[in-house]
mmCIF file as Biopython writes it, N, C-alpha, C and O atoms, coordinates in Angstrom:
data_model
#
loop_
_atom_site.group_PDB
_atom_site.id
_atom_site.type_symbol
_atom_site.label_atom_id
_atom_site.label_alt_id
_atom_site.label_comp_id
_atom_site.label_asym_id
_atom_site.label_entity_id
_atom_site.label_seq_id
_atom_site.pdbx_PDB_ins_code
_atom_site.Cartn_x
_atom_site.Cartn_y
_atom_site.Cartn_z
_atom_site.occupancy
_atom_site.B_iso_or_equiv
_atom_site.auth_seq_id
_atom_site.auth_asym_id
_atom_site.pdbx_PDB_model_num
ATOM 1   N N  . MET A ? 1  ? 13.356  15.449  -8.466  1.0 0.0 1  A 1 
ATOM 2   C CA . MET A ? 1  ? 11.830  14.965  -8.338  1.0 0.0 1  A 1 
ATOM 3   C C  . MET A ? 1  ? 10.480  15.724  -9.081  1.0 0.0 1  A 1 
ATOM 4   O O  . MET A ? 1  ? 10.422  16.935  -9.295  1.0 0.0 1  A 1 
ATOM 5   N N  . LEU A ? 2  ? 9.478   14.797  -9.401  1.0 0.0 2  A 1 
ATOM 6   C CA . LEU A ? 2  ? 8.079   15.542  -10.168 1.0 0.0 2  A 1 
ATOM 7   C C  . LEU A ? 2  ? 7.340   15.925  -8.779  1.0 0.0 2  A 1 
ATOM 8   O O  . LEU A ? 2  ? 6.981   15.407  -7.722  1.0 0.0 2  A 1 
ATOM 9   N N  . ASP A ? 3  ? 7.344   17.308  -9.539  1.0 0.0 3  A 1 
ATOM 10  C CA . ASP A ? 3  ? 6.094   18.149  -8.798  1.0 0.0 3  A 1 
ATOM 11  C C  . ASP A ? 3  ? 4.573   18.106  -9.559  1.0 0.0 3  A 1 
ATOM 12  O O  . ASP A ? 3  ? 4.187   18.826  -10.479 1.0 0.0 3  A 1 
ATOM 13  N N  . LEU A ? 4  ? 3.858   17.041  -8.878  1.0 0.0 4  A 1 
ATOM 14  C CA . LEU A ? 4  ? 1.956   16.072  -9.564  1.0 0.0 4  A 1 
ATOM 15  C C  . LEU A ? 4  ? 1.325   16.665  -8.407  1.0 0.0 4  A 1 
ATOM 16  O O  . LEU A ? 4  ? 1.498   16.517  -7.198  1.0 0.0 4  A 1 
ATOM 17  N N  . THR A ? 5  ? 0.805   17.142  -8.872  1.0 0.0 5  A 1 
ATOM 18  C CA . THR A ? 5  ? -0.607  16.958  -8.253  1.0 0.0 5  A 1 
ATOM 19  C C  . THR A ? 5  ? -1.188  15.693  -7.722  1.0 0.0 5  A 1 
ATOM 20  O O  . THR A ? 5  ? -0.884  14.637  -8.276  1.0 0.0 5  A 1 
ATOM 21  N N  . GLU A ? 6  ? -2.216  15.703  -6.417  1.0 0.0 6  A 1 
ATOM 22  C CA . GLU A ? 6  ? -2.333  14.149  -6.027  1.0 0.0 6  A 1 
ATOM 23  C C  . GLU A ? 6  ? -3.275  13.421  -7.610  1.0 0.0 6  A 1 
ATOM 24  O O  . GLU A ? 6  ? -3.159  12.209  -7.794  1.0 0.0 6  A 1 
ATOM 25  N N  . GLU A ? 7  ? -3.931  14.060  -8.379  1.0 0.0 7  A 1 
ATOM 26  C CA . GLU A ? 7  ? -4.613  13.161  -8.816  1.0 0.0 7  A 1 
ATOM 27  C C  . GLU A ? 7  ? -3.666  13.083  -9.588  1.0 0.0 7  A 1 
ATOM 28  O O  . GLU A ? 7  ? -3.418  11.879  -9.645  1.0 0.0 7  A 1 
ATOM 29  N N  . GLU A ? 8  ? -2.464  14.013  -10.693 1.0 0.0 8  A 1 
ATOM 30  C CA . GLU A ? 8  ? -1.334  13.090  -11.436 1.0 0.0 8  A 1 
ATOM 31  C C  . GLU A ? 8  ? -0.963  12.396  -10.939 1.0 0.0 8  A 1 
ATOM 32  O O  . GLU A ? 8  ? -0.878  11.342  -11.569 1.0 0.0 8  A 1 
ATOM 33  N N  . ASN A ? 9  ? -0.444  12.362  -9.467  1.0 0.0 9  A 1 
ATOM 34  C CA . ASN A ? 9  ? -0.144  11.080  -9.422  1.0 0.0 9  A 1 
ATOM 35  C C  . ASN A ? 9  ? -0.972  9.477   -9.486  1.0 0.0 9  A 1 
ATOM 36  O O  . ASN A ? 9  ? -0.691  8.469   -10.134 1.0 0.0 9  A 1 
ATOM 37  N N  . ASP A ? 10 ? -2.095  9.763   -8.509  1.0 0.0 10 A 1 
ATOM 38  C CA . ASP A ? 10 ? -3.027  8.983   -8.954  1.0 0.0 10 A 1 
ATOM 39  C C  . ASP A ? 10 ? -3.182  8.265   -10.059 1.0 0.0 10 A 1 
ATOM 40  O O  . ASP A ? 10 ? -3.275  7.039   -10.004 1.0 0.0 10 A 1 
ATOM 41  N N  . ALA A ? 11 ? -3.265  9.479   -12.099 1.0 0.0 11 A 1 
ATOM 42  C CA . ALA A ? 11 ? -2.967  8.871   -12.974 1.0 0.0 11 A 1 
ATOM 43  C C  . ALA A ? 11 ? -2.577  7.899   -12.848 1.0 0.0 11 A 1 
ATOM 44  O O  . ALA A ? 11 ? -3.030  6.757   -12.771 1.0 0.0 11 A 1 
ATOM 45  N N  . LEU A ? 12 ? -0.820  8.777   -12.797 1.0 0.0 12 A 1 
ATOM 46  C CA . LEU A ? 12 ? 0.527   7.815   -13.531 1.0 0.0 12 A 1 
ATOM 47  C C  . LEU A ? 12 ? 0.889   6.851   -12.690 1.0 0.0 12 A 1 
ATOM 48  O O  . LEU A ? 12 ? 2.015   6.374   -12.829 1.0 0.0 12 A 1 
ATOM 49  N N  . ALA A ? 13 ? -0.358  6.145   -11.187 1.0 0.0 13 A 1 
ATOM 50  C CA . ALA A ? 13 ? -0.074  5.210   -10.198 1.0 0.0 13 A 1 
ATOM 51  C C  . ALA A ? 13 ? -0.825  4.205   -11.456 1.0 0.0 13 A 1 
ATOM 52  O O  . ALA A ? 13 ? -0.194  3.317   -12.029 1.0 0.0 13 A 1 
ATOM 53  N N  . LYS A ? 14 ? -1.975  4.465   -11.691 1.0 0.0 14 A 1 
ATOM 54  C CA . LYS A ? 14 ? -2.984  3.780   -12.353 1.0 0.0 14 A 1 
ATOM 55  C C  . LYS A ? 14 ? -2.383  2.740   -13.723 1.0 0.0 14 A 1 
ATOM 56  O O  . LYS A ? 14 ? -2.486  1.517   -13.818 1.0 0.0 14 A 1 
ATOM 57  N N  . LEU A ? 15 ? -1.612  3.915   -14.894 1.0 0.0 15 A 1 
ATOM 58  C CA . LEU A ? 15 ? -1.120  3.536   -15.045 1.0 0.0 15 A 1 
ATOM 59  C C  . LEU A ? 15 ? -0.257  3.147   -15.346 1.0 0.0 15 A 1 
ATOM 60  O O  . LEU A ? 15 ? -0.006  2.785   -16.495 1.0 0.0 15 A 1 
ATOM 61  N N  . LEU A ? 16 ? 0.301   3.112   -14.624 1.0 0.0 16 A 1 
ATOM 62  C CA . LEU A ? 16 ? 1.856   1.705   -14.245 1.0 0.0 16 A 1 
ATOM 63  C C  . LEU A ? 16 ? 1.424   0.953   -13.954 1.0 0.0 16 A 1 
ATOM 64  O O  . LEU A ? 16 ? 1.679   0.051   -14.752 1.0 0.0 16 A 1 
ATOM 65  N N  . SER A ? 17 ? 0.275   0.336   -12.538 1.0 0.0 17 A 1 
ATOM 66  C CA . SER A ? 17 ? -0.209  -0.861  -12.333 1.0 0.0 17 A 1 
ATOM 67  C C  . SER A ? 17 ? -0.866  -1.163  -13.373 1.0 0.0 17 A 1 
ATOM 68  O O  . SER A ? 17 ? -0.139  -1.730  -14.189 1.0 0.0 17 A 1 
ATOM 69  N N  . ARG A ? 18 ? -1.945  -1.036  -13.724 1.0 0.0 18 A 1 
ATOM 70  C CA . ARG A ? 18 ? -2.626  -1.245  -15.597 1.0 0.0 18 A 1 
ATOM 71  C C  . ARG A ? 18 ? -1.625  -2.093  -16.689 1.0 0.0 18 A 1 
ATOM 72  O O  . ARG A ? 18 ? -2.000  -3.184  -17.120 1.0 0.0 18 A 1 
ATOM 73  N N  . THR A ? 19 ? -0.273  -1.478  -17.113 1.0 0.0 19 A 1 
ATOM 74  C CA . THR A ? 19 ? 0.970   -1.536  -17.666 1.0 0.0 19 A 1 
ATOM 75  C C  . THR A ? 19 ? 1.327   -2.958  -17.130 1.0 0.0 19 A 1 
ATOM 76  O O  . THR A ? 19 ? 1.709   -3.828  -17.913 1.0 0.0 19 A 1 
ATOM 77  N N  . ILE A ? 20 ? 1.207   -3.179  -15.863 1.0 0.0 20 A 1 
ATOM 78  C CA . ILE A ? 20 ? 2.258   -3.878  -14.670 1.0 0.0 20 A 1 
ATOM 79  C C  . ILE A ? 20 ? 1.041   -4.890  -14.761 1.0 0.0 20 A 1 
ATOM 80  O O  . ILE A ? 20 ? 1.194   -6.051  -15.142 1.0 0.0 20 A 1 
ATOM 81  N N  . ASP A ? 21 ? 0.577   -4.688  -14.616 1.0 0.0 21 A 1 
ATOM 82  C CA . ASP A ? 21 ? -0.588  -6.145  -14.697 1.0 0.0 21 A 1 
ATOM 83  C C  . ASP A ? 21 ? -0.566  -6.626  -16.311 1.0 0.0 21 A 1 
ATOM 84  O O  . ASP A ? 21 ? -0.112  -7.749  -16.530 1.0 0.0 21 A 1 
ATOM 85  N N  . ASP A ? 22 ? -0.933  -6.003  -17.192 1.0 0.0 22 A 1 
ATOM 86  C CA . ASP A ? 22 ? -1.473  -6.330  -18.263 1.0 0.0 22 A 1 
ATOM 87  C C  . ASP A ? 22 ? -0.366  -7.330  -19.498 1.0 0.0 22 A 1 
ATOM 88  O O  . ASP A ? 22 ? -0.796  -7.925  -20.486 1.0 0.0 22 A 1 
ATOM 89  N N  . ASP A ? 23 ? 1.132   -7.257  -19.038 1.0 0.0 23 A 1 
ATOM 90  C CA . ASP A ? 23 ? 2.470   -6.916  -19.040 1.0 0.0 23 A 1 
ATOM 91  C C  . ASP A ? 23 ? 1.932   -9.580  -19.228 1.0 0.0 23 A 1 
ATOM 92  O O  . ASP A ? 23 ? 1.165   -10.520 -19.019 1.0 0.0 23 A 1 
ATOM 93  N N  . ARG A ? 24 ? 2.912   -9.189  -19.629 1.0 0.0 24 A 1 
ATOM 94  C CA . ARG A ? 24 ? 3.234   -11.373 -20.850 1.0 0.0 24 A 1 
ATOM 95  C C  . ARG A ? 24 ? 4.567   -12.014 -19.765 1.0 0.0 24 A 1 
ATOM 96  O O  . ARG A ? 24 ? 4.635   -13.191 -19.410 1.0 0.0 24 A 1 
ATOM 97  N N  . TYR A ? 25 ? 5.587   -10.885 -19.359 1.0 0.0 25 A 1 
ATOM 98  C CA . TYR A ? 25 ? 6.141   -11.363 -18.507 1.0 0.0 25 A 1 
ATOM 99  C C  . TYR A ? 25 ? 7.029   -10.221 -17.479 1.0 0.0 25 A 1 
ATOM 100 O O  . TYR A ? 25 ? 7.913   -9.370  -17.572 1.0 0.0 25 A 1 
ATOM 101 N N  . PRO A ? 26 ? 6.295   -10.734 -16.653 1.0 0.0 26 A 1 
ATOM 102 C CA . PRO A ? 26 ? 6.040   -10.533 -15.220 1.0 0.0 26 A 1 
ATOM 103 C C  . PRO A ? 26 ? 7.304   -9.691  -14.637 1.0 0.0 26 A 1 
ATOM 104 O O  . PRO A ? 26 ? 7.312   -8.595  -14.077 1.0 0.0 26 A 1 
ATOM 105 N N  . LEU A ? 27 ? 8.277   -10.497 -14.931 1.0 0.0 27 A 1 
ATOM 106 C CA . LEU A ? 27 ? 9.727   -10.833 -14.601 1.0 0.0 27 A 1 
ATOM 107 C C  . LEU A ? 27 ? 10.607  -9.778  -15.388 1.0 0.0 27 A 1 
ATOM 108 O O  . LEU A ? 27 ? 11.530  -9.524  -14.613 1.0 0.0 27 A 1 
ATOM 109 N N  . SER A ? 28 ? 10.742  -9.196  -16.300 1.0 0.0 28 A 1 
ATOM 110 C CA . SER A ? 28 ? 11.511  -8.514  -17.290 1.0 0.0 28 A 1 
ATOM 111 C C  . SER A ? 28 ? 11.743  -6.822  -16.329 1.0 0.0 28 A 1 
ATOM 112 O O  . SER A ? 28 ? 11.234  -6.052  -15.514 1.0 0.0 28 A 1 
ATOM 113 N N  . PRO A ? 29 ? 12.810  -7.056  -17.135 1.0 0.0 29 A 1 
ATOM 114 C CA . PRO A ? 29 ? 13.690  -5.963  -16.723 1.0 0.0 29 A 1 
ATOM 115 C C  . PRO A ? 29 ? 12.313  -4.755  -16.390 1.0 0.0 29 A 1 
ATOM 116 O O  . PRO A ? 29 ? 11.948  -4.377  -15.276 1.0 0.0 29 A 1 
ATOM 117 N N  . ARG A ? 30 ? 11.751  -4.343  -17.725 1.0 0.0 30 A 1 
ATOM 118 C CA . ARG A ? 30 ? 11.103  -3.753  -18.035 1.0 0.0 30 A 1 
ATOM 119 C C  . ARG A ? 30 ? 10.476  -3.034  -16.698 1.0 0.0 30 A 1 
ATOM 120 O O  . ARG A ? 30 ? 10.796  -2.088  -15.978 1.0 0.0 30 A 1 
ATOM 121 N N  . ILE A ? 31 ? 9.447   -3.959  -16.753 1.0 0.0 31 A 1 
ATOM 122 C CA . ILE A ? 31 ? 8.820   -4.466  -15.432 1.0 0.0 31 A 1 
ATOM 123 C C  . ILE A ? 31 ? 9.661   -4.185  -14.231 1.0 0.0 31 A 1 
ATOM 124 O O  . ILE A ? 31 ? 9.466   -3.224  -13.487 1.0 0.0 31 A 1 
ATOM 125 N N  . GLN A ? 32 ? 10.023  -4.525  -14.173 1.0 0.0 32 A 1 
ATOM 126 C CA . GLN A ? 32 ? 11.030  -4.560  -12.720 1.0 0.0 32 A 1 
ATOM 127 C C  . GLN A ? 32 ? 10.929  -3.018  -12.370 1.0 0.0 32 A 1 
ATOM 128 O O  . GLN A ? 32 ? 10.511  -2.281  -11.477 1.0 0.0 32 A 1 
ATOM 129 N N  . SER A ? 33 ? 11.687  -2.958  -13.853 1.0 0.0 33 A 1 
ATOM 130 C CA . SER A ? 33 ? 11.450  -0.609  -13.304 1.0 0.0 33 A 1 
ATOM 131 C C  . SER A ? 33 ? 10.415  -0.295  -12.634 1.0 0.0 33 A 1 
ATOM 132 O O  . SER A ? 33 ? 10.354  0.123   -11.478 1.0 0.0 33 A 1 
ATOM 133 N N  . LEU A ? 34 ? 9.613   -0.497  -13.357 1.0 0.0 34 A 1 
ATOM 134 C CA . LEU A ? 34 ? 8.292   0.437   -13.465 1.0 0.0 34 A 1 
ATOM 135 C C  . LEU A ? 34 ? 7.182   -0.619  -12.272 1.0 0.0 34 A 1 
ATOM 136 O O  . LEU A ? 34 ? 6.376   -0.135  -11.476 1.0 0.0 34 A 1 
ATOM 137 N N  . LYS A ? 35 ? 7.361   -1.574  -12.400 1.0 0.0 35 A 1 
ATOM 138 C CA . LYS A ? 35 ? 6.908   -1.466  -9.743  1.0 0.0 35 A 1 
ATOM 139 C C  . LYS A ? 35 ? 7.893   -0.724  -8.466  1.0 0.0 35 A 1 
ATOM 140 O O  . LYS A ? 35 ? 7.646   -0.230  -7.365  1.0 0.0 35 A 1 
ATOM 141 N N  . THR A ? 36 ? 9.455   -1.017  -9.508  1.0 0.0 36 A 1 
ATOM 142 C CA . THR A ? 36 ? 10.017  0.374   -8.614  1.0 0.0 36 A 1 
ATOM 143 C C  . THR A ? 36 ? 9.493   1.336   -8.439  1.0 0.0 36 A 1 
ATOM 144 O O  . THR A ? 36 ? 9.123   1.784   -7.353  1.0 0.0 36 A 1 
ATOM 145 N N  . ILE A ? 37 ? 9.291   2.166   -10.290 1.0 0.0 37 A 1 
ATOM 146 C CA . ILE A ? 37 ? 8.694   3.408   -9.812  1.0 0.0 37 A 1 
ATOM 147 C C  . ILE A ? 37 ? 7.258   3.351   -9.538  1.0 0.0 37 A 1 
ATOM 148 O O  . ILE A ? 37 ? 6.792   4.312   -10.150 1.0 0.0 37 A 1 
ATOM 149 N N  . LEU A ? 38 ? 6.221   2.675   -8.887  1.0 0.0 38 A 1 
ATOM 150 C CA . LEU A ? 38 ? 5.442   2.435   -9.137  1.0 0.0 38 A 1 
ATOM 151 C C  . LEU A ? 38 ? 5.829   1.964   -7.096  1.0 0.0 38 A 1 
ATOM 152 O O  . LEU A ? 38 ? 5.179   2.833   -6.514  1.0 0.0 38 A 1 
ATOM 153 N N  . ALA A ? 39 ? 6.243   1.431   -6.431  1.0 0.0 39 A 1 
ATOM 154 C CA . ALA A ? 39 ? 6.427   1.546   -4.927  1.0 0.0 39 A 1 
ATOM 155 C C  . ALA A ? 39 ? 6.900   3.235   -4.719  1.0 0.0 39 A 1 
ATOM 156 O O  . ALA A ? 39 ? 6.483   3.927   -3.791  1.0 0.0 39 A 1 
ATOM 157 N N  . LYS A ? 40 ? 8.047   3.818   -6.009  1.0 0.0 40 A 1 
ATOM 158 C CA . LYS A ? 40 ? 7.871   5.067   -5.067  1.0 0.0 40 A 1 
ATOM 159 C C  . LYS A ? 40 ? 6.369   6.056   -5.245  1.0 0.0 40 A 1 
ATOM 160 O O  . LYS A ? 40 ? 5.967   6.998   -4.564  1.0 0.0 40 A 1 
ATOM 161 N N  . LEU A ? 41 ? 5.834   5.448   -6.343  1.0 0.0 41 A 1 
ATOM 162 C CA . LEU A ? 41 ? 4.275   6.509   -6.345  1.0 0.0 41 A 1 
ATOM 163 C C  . LEU A ? 41 ? 3.581   6.071   -4.615  1.0 0.0 41 A 1 
ATOM 164 O O  . LEU A ? 41 ? 3.368   6.908   -3.739  1.0 0.0 41 A 1 
ATOM 165 N N  . ARG A ? 42 ? 3.468   5.374   -4.556  1.0 0.0 42 A 1 
ATOM 166 C CA . ARG A ? 42 ? 2.212   4.373   -3.968  1.0 0.0 42 A 1 
ATOM 167 C C  . ARG A ? 42 ? 3.002   3.914   -2.589  1.0 0.0 42 A 1 
ATOM 168 O O  . ARG A ? 42 ? 2.342   2.897   -2.381  1.0 0.0 42 A 1 
ATOM 169 N N  . PRO A ? 43 ? 4.098   3.959   -1.340  1.0 0.0 43 A 1 
ATOM 170 C CA . PRO A ? 43 ? 4.814   3.202   -0.994  1.0 0.0 43 A 1 
ATOM 171 C C  . PRO A ? 43 ? 3.602   2.568   0.119   1.0 0.0 43 A 1 
ATOM 172 O O  . PRO A ? 43 ? 2.681   3.237   0.586   1.0 0.0 43 A 1 
ATOM 173 N N  . GLU A ? 44 ? 3.910   0.889   0.441   1.0 0.0 44 A 1 
ATOM 174 C CA . GLU A ? 44 ? 3.314   0.324   0.948   1.0 0.0 44 A 1 
ATOM 175 C C  . GLU A ? 44 ? 3.738   -0.104  2.496   1.0 0.0 44 A 1 
ATOM 176 O O  . GLU A ? 44 ? 4.498   -1.030  2.779   1.0 0.0 44 A 1 
ATOM 177 N N  . PRO A ? 45 ? 3.243   0.556   3.193   1.0 0.0 45 A 1 
ATOM 178 C CA . PRO A ? 45 ? 2.361   0.621   5.261   1.0 0.0 45 A 1 
ATOM 179 C C  . PRO A ? 45 ? 3.752   -1.021  5.352   1.0 0.0 45 A 1 
ATOM 180 O O  . PRO A ? 45 ? 3.723   -2.116  4.790   1.0 0.0 45 A 1 
ATOM 181 N N  . GLY A ? 46 ? 4.418   -0.609  5.992   1.0 0.0 46 A 1 
ATOM 182 C CA . GLY A ? 46 ? 5.323   -1.576  6.807   1.0 0.0 46 A 1 
ATOM 183 C C  . GLY A ? 46 ? 4.652   -2.113  7.355   1.0 0.0 46 A 1 
ATOM 184 O O  . GLY A ? 46 ? 3.544   -1.576  7.363   1.0 0.0 46 A 1 
ATOM 185 N N  . PRO A ? 47 ? 4.753   -3.612  8.269   1.0 0.0 47 A 1 
ATOM 186 C CA . PRO A ? 47 ? 4.086   -4.865  8.404   1.0 0.0 47 A 1 
ATOM 187 C C  . PRO A ? 47 ? 4.519   -4.076  10.026  1.0 0.0 47 A 1 
ATOM 188 O O  . PRO A ? 47 ? 4.120   -4.992  10.745  1.0 0.0 47 A 1 
ATOM 189 N N  . ARG A ? 48 ? 4.983   -3.154  10.882  1.0 0.0 48 A 1 
ATOM 190 C CA . ARG A ? 48 ? 4.153   -2.015  12.059  1.0 0.0 48 A 1 
ATOM 191 C C  . ARG A ? 48 ? 3.120   -1.593  12.240  1.0 0.0 48 A 1 
ATOM 192 O O  . ARG A ? 48 ? 2.407   -1.601  13.243  1.0 0.0 48 A 1 
ATOM 193 N N  . ALA A ? 49 ? 2.943   -1.081  10.970  1.0 0.0 49 A 1 
ATOM 194 C CA . ALA A ? 49 ? 1.942   0.412   10.455  1.0 0.0 49 A 1 
ATOM 195 C C  . ALA A ? 49 ? 1.157   -0.435  9.946   1.0 0.0 49 A 1 
ATOM 196 O O  . ALA A ? 49 ? 0.002   -0.008  9.966   1.0 0.0 49 A 1 
ATOM 197 N N  . LEU A ? 50 ? 1.315   -2.081  9.213   1.0 0.0 50 A 1 
ATOM 198 C CA . LEU A ? 50 ? 0.132   -2.620  8.806   1.0 0.0 50 A 1 
ATOM 199 C C  . LEU A ? 50 ? -0.506  -3.967  10.676  1.0 0.0 50 A 1 
ATOM 200 O O  . LEU A ? 50 ? -1.628  -4.452  10.830  1.0 0.0 50 A 1 
ATOM 201 N N  . ALA A ? 51 ? 0.433   -4.089  11.423  1.0 0.0 51 A 1 
ATOM 202 C CA . ALA A ? 51 ? -0.278  -4.322  12.803  1.0 0.0 51 A 1 
ATOM 203 C C  . ALA A ? 51 ? -0.709  -3.816  13.238  1.0 0.0 51 A 1 
ATOM 204 O O  . ALA A ? 51 ? -1.623  -4.301  13.904  1.0 0.0 51 A 1 
ATOM 205 N N  . ALA A ? 52 ? -0.504  -2.553  13.281  1.0 0.0 52 A 1 
ATOM 206 C CA . ALA A ? 52 ? -1.080  -1.261  14.673  1.0 0.0 52 A 1 
ATOM 207 C C  . ALA A ? 52 ? -2.181  -1.359  14.303  1.0 0.0 52 A 1 
ATOM 208 O O  . ALA A ? 52 ? -3.120  -1.879  14.907  1.0 0.0 52 A 1 
ATOM 209 N N  . ALA A ? 53 ? -2.178  -0.601  12.713  1.0 0.0 53 A 1 
ATOM 210 C CA . ALA A ? 53 ? -3.549  -0.608  12.290  1.0 0.0 53 A 1 
ATOM 211 C C  . ALA A ? 53 ? -4.474  -1.214  12.569  1.0 0.0 53 A 1 
ATOM 212 O O  . ALA A ? 53 ? -5.522  -0.693  12.950  1.0 0.0 53 A 1 
ATOM 213 N N  . GLU A ? 54 ? -4.186  -3.172  12.366  1.0 0.0 54 A 1 
ATOM 214 C CA . GLU A ? 54 ? -5.200  -4.349  12.688  1.0 0.0 54 A 1 
ATOM 215 C C  . GLU A ? 54 ? -5.570  -3.937  14.037  1.0 0.0 54 A 1 
ATOM 216 O O  . GLU A ? 54 ? -6.710  -4.306  14.320  1.0 0.0 54 A 1 
ATOM 217 N N  . ALA A ? 55 ? -4.948  -3.261  15.003  1.0 0.0 55 A 1 
ATOM 218 C CA . ALA A ? 55 ? -4.897  -3.886  16.369  1.0 0.0 55 A 1 
ATOM 219 C C  . ALA A ? 55 ? -5.886  -2.705  16.340  1.0 0.0 55 A 1 
ATOM 220 O O  . ALA A ? 55 ? -7.043  -3.103  16.475  1.0 0.0 55 A 1 
ATOM 221 N N  . LEU A ? 56 ? -5.800  -1.676  16.236  1.0 0.0 56 A 1 
ATOM 222 C CA . LEU A ? 56 ? -6.627  -0.756  16.381  1.0 0.0 56 A 1 
ATOM 223 C C  . LEU A ? 56 ? -8.408  -0.447  15.688  1.0 0.0 56 A 1 
ATOM 224 O O  . LEU A ? 56 ? -9.335  0.291   16.021  1.0 0.0 56 A 1 
ATOM 225 N N  . ARG A ? 57 ? -8.124  -1.749  14.291  1.0 0.0 57 A 1 
ATOM 226 C CA . ARG A ? 57 ? -8.973  -2.000  13.886  1.0 0.0 57 A 1 
ATOM 227 C C  . ARG A ? 57 ? -10.266 -2.913  15.045  1.0 0.0 57 A 1 
ATOM 228 O O  . ARG A ? 57 ? -11.409 -2.514  15.268  1.0 0.0 57 A 1 
ATOM 229 N N  . THR A ? 58 ? -9.593  -4.220  15.625  1.0 0.0 58 A 1 
ATOM 230 C CA . THR A ? 58 ? -10.335 -4.763  16.744  1.0 0.0 58 A 1 
ATOM 231 C C  . THR A ? 58 ? -10.312 -4.752  17.485  1.0 0.0 58 A 1 
ATOM 232 O O  . THR A ? 58 ? -10.636 -5.763  18.108  1.0 0.0 58 A 1 
ATOM 233 N N  . ALA A ? 59 ? -9.817  -3.348  18.277  1.0 0.0 59 A 1 
ATOM 234 C CA . ALA A ? 59 ? -10.407 -2.806  19.214  1.0 0.0 59 A 1 
ATOM 235 C C  . ALA A ? 59 ? -11.537 -1.866  19.495  1.0 0.0 59 A 1 
ATOM 236 O O  . ALA A ? 59 ? -12.228 -1.495  20.444  1.0 0.0 59 A 1 
ATOM 237 N N  . ALA A ? 60 ? -11.368 -1.629  18.027  1.0 0.0 60 A 1 
ATOM 238 C CA . ALA A ? 60 ? -12.631 -0.756  17.579  1.0 0.0 60 A 1 
ATOM 239 C C  . ALA A ? 60 ? -14.306 -1.659  17.271  1.0 0.0 60 A 1 
ATOM 240 O O  . ALA A ? 60 ? -15.469 -1.529  17.654  1.0 0.0 60 A 1 
ATOM 241 N N  . SER A ? 61 ? -13.448 -2.680  16.260  1.0 0.0 61 A 1 
ATOM 242 C CA . SER A ? 61 ? -14.395 -3.221  16.789  1.0 0.0 61 A 1 
ATOM 243 C C  . SER A ? 61 ? -15.612 -3.914  17.643  1.0 0.0 61 A 1 
ATOM 244 O O  . SER A ? 61 ? -16.833 -4.051  17.558  1.0 0.0 61 A 1 
ATOM 245 N N  . ASP A ? 62 ? -14.401 -4.309  18.625  1.0 0.0 62 A 1 
ATOM 246 C CA . ASP A ? 62 ? -14.898 -5.421  20.036  1.0 0.0 62 A 1 
ATOM 247 C C  . ASP A ? 62 ? -15.231 -4.420  21.052  1.0 0.0 62 A 1 
ATOM 248 O O  . ASP A ? 62 ? -15.403 -4.861  22.188  1.0 0.0 62 A 1 
ATOM 249 N N  . GLY A ? 63 ? -15.424 -2.472  20.770  1.0 0.0 63 A 1 
ATOM 250 C CA . GLY A ? 63 ? -15.227 -2.053  22.073  1.0 0.0 63 A 1 
ATOM 251 C C  . GLY A ? 63 ? -14.220 -2.163  23.080  1.0 0.0 63 A 1 
ATOM 252 O O  . GLY A ? 63 ? -14.481 -2.081  24.280  1.0 0.0 63 A 1 
ATOM 253 N N  . GLY A ? 64 ? -12.980 -2.363  22.581  1.0 0.0 64 A 1 
ATOM 254 C CA . GLY A ? 64 ? -12.698 -2.196  23.706  1.0 0.0 64 A 1 
ATOM 255 C C  . GLY A ? 64 ? -12.290 -3.143  24.740  1.0 0.0 64 A 1 
ATOM 256 O O  . GLY A ? 64 ? -11.719 -2.914  25.806  1.0 0.0 64 A 1 
ATOM 257 N N  . LYS A ? 65 ? -12.689 -4.260  24.232  1.0 0.0 65 A 1 
ATOM 258 C CA . LYS A ? 65 ? -13.487 -5.059  25.028  1.0 0.0 65 A 1 
ATOM 259 C C  . LYS A ? 65 ? -12.112 -6.497  25.445  1.0 0.0 65 A 1 
ATOM 260 O O  . LYS A ? 65 ? -11.708 -6.643  26.599  1.0 0.0 65 A 1 
ATOM 261 N N  . ALA A ? 66 ? -11.694 -7.232  24.471  1.0 0.0 66 A 1 
ATOM 262 C CA . ALA A ? 66 ? -10.437 -7.013  24.556  1.0 0.0 66 A 1 
ATOM 263 C C  . ALA A ? 66 ? -9.360  -6.566  25.125  1.0 0.0 66 A 1 
ATOM 264 O O  . ALA A ? 66 ? -8.488  -7.335  25.529  1.0 0.0 66 A 1 
ATOM 265 N N  . THR A ? 67 ? -9.268  -5.091  25.248  1.0 0.0 67 A 1 
ATOM 266 C CA . THR A ? 67 ? -8.303  -4.153  25.757  1.0 0.0 67 A 1 
ATOM 267 C C  . THR A ? 67 ? -8.136  -4.543  27.316  1.0 0.0 67 A 1 
ATOM 268 O O  . THR A ? 67 ? -7.069  -4.727  27.900  1.0 0.0 67 A 1 
ATOM 269 N N  . ALA A ? 68 ? -9.548  -4.633  27.898  1.0 0.0 68 A 1 
ATOM 270 C CA . ALA A ? 68 ? -10.239 -5.010  28.899  1.0 0.0 68 A 1 
ATOM 271 C C  . ALA A ? 68 ? -10.076 -6.045  29.975  1.0 0.0 68 A 1 
ATOM 272 O O  . ALA A ? 68 ? -10.282 -6.169  31.182  1.0 0.0 68 A 1 
ATOM 273 N N  . ARG A ? 69 ? -9.482  -6.913  28.686  1.0 0.0 69 A 1 
ATOM 274 C CA . ARG A ? 69 ? -9.763  -8.375  28.875  1.0 0.0 69 A 1 
ATOM 275 C C  . ARG A ? 69 ? -8.370  -8.852  28.656  1.0 0.0 69 A 1 
ATOM 276 O O  . ARG A ? 69 ? -8.194  -10.031 28.351  1.0 0.0 69 A 1 
ATOM 277 N N  . ALA A ? 70 ? -7.166  -7.872  28.813  1.0 0.0 70 A 1 
ATOM 278 C CA . ALA A ? 70 ? -5.569  -8.080  28.573  1.0 0.0 70 A 1 
ATOM 279 C C  . ALA A ? 70 ? -5.305  -7.529  29.528  1.0 0.0 70 A 1 
ATOM 280 O O  . ALA A ? 70 ? -4.226  -7.846  30.029  1.0 0.0 70 A 1 
ATOM 281 N N  . GLY A ? 71 ? -6.310  -6.231  30.389  1.0 0.0 71 A 1 
ATOM 282 C CA . GLY A ? 71 ? -5.372  -6.126  31.499  1.0 0.0 71 A 1 
ATOM 283 C C  . GLY A ? 71 ? -5.737  -6.151  32.811  1.0 0.0 71 A 1 
ATOM 284 O O  . GLY A ? 71 ? -5.634  -5.334  33.727  1.0 0.0 71 A 1 
ATOM 285 N N  . ARG A ? 72 ? -6.453  -7.914  32.665  1.0 0.0 72 A 1 
ATOM 286 C CA . ARG A ? 72 ? -6.586  -8.140  33.984  1.0 0.0 72 A 1 
ATOM 287 C C  . ARG A ? 72 ? -5.813  -9.018  34.370  1.0 0.0 72 A 1 
ATOM 288 O O  . ARG A ? 72 ? -5.801  -9.353  35.554  1.0 0.0 72 A 1 
#
């Protein structure tokens, strides 16, 4: 396991992202390996986490009105 600082982790992730985005062959085994590495550096939240975050944003933006309506 690499022991990277937050800045080093960000720099590596940016380099990988740029390399992946600029490559002419996005389905090549090399790019697929780089995408796997990038996913380990910057894991994406799962669908449940995204849905929960969206629900919190909605509740915060409407002042809790949606929650009050649902409780009626």
